[in-house]
C-alpha positions, 0 to 999 in steps of 0.5 A: 477526487471523483465520486464515480463508482469504480468496480474494485474500489470501496471507499468505505473500507478503512486501511488494515493498519499503519504497516504491511500486514504480513511484514508486521506479522513476521517482524519484517520491514518495507520501503513504501506502503500500498493500500488495497482499494477494495478491502483495505489491506496494507502491503509493502511495495514492489521495491520492498523485499517481500512485495506483499501488496502485489502478492495480495492483488494476485491472490485476491484478484483485487485490481487497485491499490493506492499509495499509503505514503503521506502526501500521495494519493495516486492509484495503480491498476494491476489489470492495465498496469497503469497509474492514475489519479482522481479516484474516489477518496478512500476512508481515512487514514490516507497514509501511515503516520508521518513519523513512521518514516520510510523505509520502516519501521525504523527499528527493523530496517537493516543498515544495508537495506538498499542491498535488499530492495528490488 
């Protein structure tokens, strides 16, 4: 991890919660989770039916997300459309709870979930 300041990344902001903000509000589900590196918003990935992380970036102009999956610490730059590692360590927690599973939440994932992904 780097301690270098990167515009668009605020390492002091904690994540908004353990799941996609919008999916939680609508009782939806996701494949994987992504965390906005600027404001902490947790949204679902582009494979998920609703793609809330990308929508958040487009609506806010926040340029970076980090994976919010256990064991992953890569970042995505929406401006350059590039993945990178070695960014600053963000405030904990660094992922959703491991027992939450993916896709999740388990009780809302349809049995034919693979038919609904991008």
